[in-house]
C-alpha positions in Angstrom: 16.8 22.9 -19.5 15.1 21.2 -16.5 16.8 19.7 -13.5 15.3 17.5 -10.8 17.1 17.3 -7.5 16.2 14.7 -4.8 17.0 14.8 -1.2 16.0 13.0 2.0 17.3 9.5 1.5 19.3 7.7 4.1 19.5 4.8 6.5 16.5 4.0 8.7 15.4 1.1 10.9 12.3 -0.9 10.1 9.2 0.8 11.3 10.7 4.2 10.9 10.0 7.1 8.5 11.6 9.2 5.9 10.5 12.2 3.8 11.9 12.5 0.3 11.9 15.8 -1.6 12.3 16.6 -5.3 12.6 20.1 -6.5 12.3 20.9 -10.2 14.1 24.0 -11.7 14.7 25.5 -15.1 12.4 26.4 -17.9 9.1 25.3 -16.3 5.6 26.7 -16.9 3.6 23.7 -15.6 4.4 20.3 -14.4 1.7 17.9 -15.5 2.7 14.9 -13.4 5.3 14.2 -10.8 6.1 10.9 -9.3 8.5 8.6 -7.5 10.0 5.4 -8.8 12.3 3.0 -7.1 14.7 0.3 -8.2 16.0 -2.4 -5.8 19.1 -4.5 -6.6 18.4 -7.1 -9.2 14.9 -5.6 -10.0 13.4 -3.3 -12.6 12.4 0.2 -11.8 8.8 0.5 -10.6 6.3 3.2 -9.9 5.9 4.0 -6.2 3.5 7.0 -6.4 2.5 9.8 -8.7 0.4 13.0 -8.5 -1.2 15.0 -11.3 -1.9 18.7 -11.5 -5.4 18.0 -10.6 -4.3 16.2 -7.4 -5.1 12.7 -8.5 -2.8 10.1 -7.0 -1.6 6.6 -7.8 0.1 4.3 -5.3 1.8 1.0 -5.7 -0.2 -1.7 -3.8 2.9 -2.4 -1.7 3.0 1.1 -0.3 -0.6 2.1 -0.2 -1.6 3.2 3.2 2.0 3.7 4.3 3.3 6.3 1.8 1.9 9.7 1.0 2.7 11.8 -2.0 2.2 15.6 -2.0 3.2 18.6 -3.9 4.0 22.3 -3.5 3.2 23.9 -6.9 4.7 27.2 -6.0 8.0 25.5 -5.4 7.7 23.0 -8.1 8.4 20.4 -5.5 7.0 16.9 -4.8 7.4 15.0 -1.5 7.1 11.4 -0.5 6.3 10.8 3.1 7.3 7.2 3.9 6.0 5.6 7.1 6.2 2.1 8.5 9.2 1.3 6.4 10.3 -2.3 6.0 13.3 -4.0 4.5 11.5 -4.5 1.1 11.4 -0.7 0.7 15.2 -0.6 0.4 16.0 0.9 -3.1 17.2 3.9 -5.0 14.3 6.3 -5.3 14.0 8.4 -8.4 11.9 11.5 -9.0 10.1 11.7 -12.4 8.3 14.6 -14.0 6.2 15.2 -17.1 6.5 18.9 -17.9 4.4 20.9 -20.2 6.3 21.8 -23.4 8.6 18.8 -23.4 8.1 15.5 -25.2 9.9 13.3 -22.7 10.3 12.6 -19.0 12.8 14.1 -16.7 14.6 12.1 -14.0 16.4 13.0 -10.9 19.8 11.5 -9.9 18.2 9.2 -7.4 18.5 9.0 -3.6 19.3 5.8 -1.7 16.9 4.5 0.9 18.1 1.7 3.1 15.9 0.1 5.7 17.6 -2.1 8.3 15.7 -5.0 9.9 
């Protein structure tokens, strides 16, 4: 089976930066898409950023220009570099992957990001 493990969350002051990592392991030949979602208290989960095998990226309008998603295919790992963080970025961030050969998404356990004002 496939497992996604996130790391890098924590507490940061407004204006600061964090780098999230998500490593996929298990029966993997190719990861078609990897992305990051987040869910703040009282809100639904939303897409933050995603990246395809071809390198195409999508960003939520609220993070465009501040966050950068990247990948290391050899390590089956996706990163999210978050800069100029503000209070509204506070949420649990979840890694998501669409993996070749599986008919459903895989999710990580989530990592808490808290931004103090």
